[in-house]
Structure formats: C-alpha cells, structure tokens
N, C-alpha and C positions, 0 to 999 in steps of 0.2 A: 811610296807604295810600290811593291814589286810589279813588274810588267806582266807577270804571269799570275795575276790575282785570281784566286778561286773564291768566288763570292758564295758564301754559305748562309742561307736564311733558315732560321729555326722558328717555327710557329709557336707562339705562346698564347694562352687563353685561360680564363678562370679555372682554377683547380687542376691545372696541368701538373703532372708529376715533376717535381723539382729536378731530380737527378737525370731525368730524360732530356732536360735542357742543358744543365751545367756539365754533365758528363761528356757529351760530344764536344761542347765548346772547349773544355779543358784539353781534350785530345788534339783538336786542331791547333790550339794555342801552343801546345808542346811540340807539335810537328813544325810549327814556325820556328820555335826556339832551337830545336835540334838541327834544323837546316840553315840556321843563320838568317832566317827570313825568306829563304828561297822557295819554301812551300807556297807562300803567298795566300794562305787562307785568311779571308776577311769574314768574320762571323757577325751577323746582324740578327737581332731578335725582332720579329714582326708580330704585332698584335692587333686586335680588333679596334682599339681606341686610337687616339692621336699619338704621334711619336712622343716619347718621354712619359707616357702614361704608365702607371703601376698596375701590374697584374698579380693577383694573389694566387700562389701555388697551393697544391694540396698539403704541403708542409707548413703553410702559414707564412713562408718567406715571400716577400714581394720582389718581382722582377720588373725592371724598367725597360720598356721597348725602345728600339732604335728608330723604327719606322712603323707606320700603320700598314695594315694589309693593303690598303688602296695605294700606298706609296711605293710598294715593291714593283719596280719596273722590270724591263728585260735584262738579260745578262746574268741570271742566276745560274750558278754552276750546280749547286747541290741544295735541294730543299729537304729539310728534316722536319718530320711531323711527329711530335710526341702525342701522348693521349691523356685522358682523364677517366676516372671511374667513379661510380656512385654505388652505394650499398643496395643490395637486393635481398630478397628472402632466401635465395639459394647461393648467396655469395656476391662478390663484386661484379658489376656489369659495366662494360665500356660505354661511355657517353659520346653521342654523336651530335655535334652542333652544326646545324645546317648552314649557317653563315660561314663557318670554317670550311665545310665541304665545298660550298660554292666557290670560295676563294681558291682552294686547291685545284678544283676543276678548271678554273679560268687560267691559273698560272702554269699548270703542269705542261702544256704543250711546248712552252718555250724554255723548259728546264732540262739541263743535260742529264741529271741524275736525281732520283727521288727516293727517299728512304723514310720508313716509319720506325718509330721507337716504341716498343712495348705495345700498348693498346691503340697507339696511333694507326695501326693497321686497319682498324675499323673505319677510320676517316678516309684512308686511301680506298678501301673497298666501297664505301658509300659514294666516292667520287668516280667509281668505275675503273680505277687504275689497276685493280687486282683481278679483274675478270679474265678467266682463262689462264691464270697464273697459279703457281704454288706459293704459299705465303705462310708466315708464322706470326704469332703474337704471344702475349703472356699466356701461360698454360691455363690460368683460371678463366680466361674469356675465349678460349679457342672454340669451345662448343657453340658459344654465342655467335662468333664470327662465321662458323660453318652454317649455322641455321639461318642467319640473316642474309648470307650471301652465298647461295648454292653454286654460283659460277666460279667461286674461288676454291681451290684445292688447299685445304688447311692442314698443315703439318705442325702439331703443337710441340714437337720436340726440338728442332734445330735451334741453335743460338741465333743464327740469322740465315736468311735465304735470299739469294740473288736470282732475279728473273729478268734478264735483259737490263734495262736501265733502272728497274725498280727493285729496291731492297726492302726487306722487312726484318725487324729484329725482335728478339724475345723480350722477356720481362726485366724491367728495372735495370740492374747492373749490366745486363747484356748490351746496354747502350755503348759501353766501352768496347766490347768485342766488335760490334757493328762499326763503330767509328774507326777502330784500328784497321778493320778490313777495308774501309773506304780510303784510308791513308795508304795502305799497302797497294791498293789499286792505282792510286795517283802517283806514289813516290817510290814504291818498291817495299819489299818486306824488311830490308835492312833499316830503313827509316821507321817503319811501323814497330819494329822490335826495339829500337832506341826509345820510342815513346812509351812502349809497354814497360820497359825497364824503369823509366822515370815514374810511371804510375804504380810500379810494383805489382803488376798483374801479368798473367800469361798472355802472350800474343794470340795463342789458340788454346783455349781451355779444353780440358778433356771432358767429354761427355756433353750431353744436351740437357734440355730442360727436364727430361724425365728423371734425372737424378735429384731434382728438387720437387717436381710435381707429384711423383708417385708417393713419397712419404708424406708430403704436405696435404695431399688431397684426401687422406684417410685420417680417421681418429688416431691418436697416439696409441702405439702398441701397448698391450698390457705388460709385455716383457721388454725391458730396455735392452736386454742382451740380444734380442732379435734385431732391433734397430741397429745395434753395434755390429751385428753380423752382416747386415746389408751394406753398411759402410765398408766393412772388410772385403766383401765380395767385389764391390765397385773398385776398390783400390788394388786388388790382387787377381785380376781376371786371367792372367796367364798362368796362374798356379793351379794346383789340384783343388777343385771346388766340387768334388763329388759329394754325394749325400753322406757317404761314410766319413770323408775328411771334415766336412762341416759339422757333423754330429760329434766327432771326436773333439773338435774345437769347443763345442758347447758342453762337452762332458755328459752327453746324453746317448742313449741307445739310438741306433739309426731309425728304428721304427717310431720311437717316441719323438725324436727330433722332427721327422717328416710330418708327423701329425701336428706338432706345435707350430712349425714354420708355416704350414698351409693354413692353419687356423688364424695366424697373425697377419699373413700377407695376402691370403686369397690365391696363392700360387704354390705349386709344388716346388721343392728346392731345385730340381732339374730345369723346370720351365723358367723359373726366376733367373737362374744363372745363364741360361741360353739367351733370354731376352736382354740381360745386361751385356752379354758379349756381342750380340748383334748390334746393340746400341753403340758400343765402342767401335765396332767395325764400320758402322754407318759414318761416324765422325771421321774416321781415317779415310774412307772412300771419298767423302766430301771435300776434305781439306788437304790431302796429300796425293802423291802419285805412287805410293808404295805398291809393289806387286801384290796380287791376291794371296800368295803363299805367306808373305810377310805380315799382311793384315790378319790372316788366320792365326799365325803363330803369336803375334803380339796380343791378340784378344783371347787367347786360350782355346780357340776353335780348332787349332792344331793343323788342319789340312784344308786345301781348297774345296775338296768334296764336302767336308763337314760344314764349311762356310756357306757353300751353295745350298745345301739342304736346310740349314738354319734360316737363311734368307727366304727361301721358298715358304717355309712354315710361318715365319713371322711377318713377312712383307709381301709375299706373293710375287716376288720378282727375283732376278739374279743379281749378284754383287756387281757384275759388269754393267748391267742395264741401270742399276741404281746409280753407279758412278757417272755414267753418261748423262743422266738426267739432273743430278744434284751437285756435281763437282763445281765448286766455286772457281772463279777466274783469278782468285788471289794467289 
C-alpha cells in the first residue's frame, strides 16, 4: 500500500443512489491507475450494518460494505456522502436518516475533507456542516434544502460548490465532476484530465444545472422547435442571438416569434438569452482566471460594461465580486 494513502470513505445506506457511490469510486480507482498507484486512494464503503452486509440501492443493485459505520476510525482523508430520495406529491424529496446524520456529525471533526453527492447535501445540512456556507444539491430538491435549512445559502445551479473543506455536488452524473475536482485538488489538473479522458467526459463541463433543470422542471413545450432553439442558444452564445436572428432561424416574423417564445418559455427572447449568457459567464468566473473582457466575449456579452450590467440585473452583484466568492481552488 502506498505510504501516501488517501483513505476515502463513502457512506451507503438503503435506497442510496447507485451512481453517487460507484461514480466517485471509479474516478479514484482511475486516478490510482493513471499515476501507477502513486495517488494512493483507498476507497471503502461504510454502512449501518455489519461489515460485509448488503445494502440495496435505489437501482435495485446491492452493494457490499467494507466496514460498518461504527468501525470507521480516525485517519479518514475524504468522506463522501451520497443521498436518497422518496416520492412526494410535488416531486422527489430528499430523505434524511437520523442515524446517518448522527454518524456524520460524530465523524466529521476528524476528517480532512467532506463532500456530498447530489441530495447527500441534505444529510450534511442536517449535521450542521453547511450552516453559513453556500451549497448546491440536485435542482429538484434545492427548494426543500433552502426551506429546511435557512442558514444554508442554496445555489441550485453550480455543478459543485467548495466552501472551505466542505464540498457539495449537484445531481446524479455530477458526481463525476465533483470527484474529478477532488482529484485535481490532490494531484493537479493534468492527472484529473487524464482520468476524465479515460471516462470520456469533460474535465469541466460547460454550464450548470440550469441547462437541465429549466427544461425539465416545466411541462414539455407544445412546439419542439422551441426546445431545439433553446439548445441552439446554449451552444452558440457568442453568436448573434438577437430576436431578429432567432426569428429568422425559426422562419417566423419577429413579432410572432417573440409571442410564441414567451408563451412557451415564460421569458422574452432577450431575457432568456441574457440569462443563458450570464450562466455561462458564471461558470467561467468560477472555474477559470480568464479576464473579464474575455469572459464577456466568449459568452456573447461583448463588453465588460455589458457583462457588469447583466450581472447586476440577474444576480445583484458584480462579476468581480462573484468570482471572489465562488472561484474554486481547482
């Protein structure tokens, strides 16, 4: 075993989301492989029952634990906490198991780094680990997290958020983004990029959860061409996305297009495009050191002045202040 062993403990419990567990485990295993074992990640699954017990996941696949919660001793480098949901009348709700919360609360002080995956953020919040911090979770339970834990600043859009030693990740497949960020923090972006290539995923995906939550949180549009146009907008932010250009793409008059688009999306074309561009700018400010003029140019906002005005309208802050608060250390 490498002398620089990084002990990673992933919590598992009944109905846990399967990918939230196996995704991070695969990332750490690939980091070991890409570094010839020098990364030193040692992943262990901890569950409420005895070691070797089977835990049924939400997918119906059973996982076998390496240790019980009670057997997890000191020396944990990274604690990963996935989540579980249950159906509700207004959609899925994150489930909070008090025994798991108590275990996290007791273990957390001796852990170097703690991260939640998807709705696991609700467990960290219940353990008091997110008080006074900004955190994210799956977009579908963000309102629940904010309502249940008013001392937590919930941002439902980022793929992941780092606040000191506590990280929170967004929904389902975002477990890969979060885990790659943890590897990058430990071993550098070159190693994280090598792992991302093996996974055939982006090291830093473009956009946040809004690209998924906005269309999915509404009924399907009556016009599929409007949904296709929204995809086009997200993929061509630096191009001409004026109402006239978009109407021409739809082969509609500008007036008729504006009426149809607003009816289908609840937003005017100009407001929708600005929101999409601000979202892309947020991601660049969070994950890169690109100067503001480059951020404005890359997202179609053209100038620093326009970037600043858009941020004030959308977020009530300046791009520089946003970067200072949310820039990740990766």
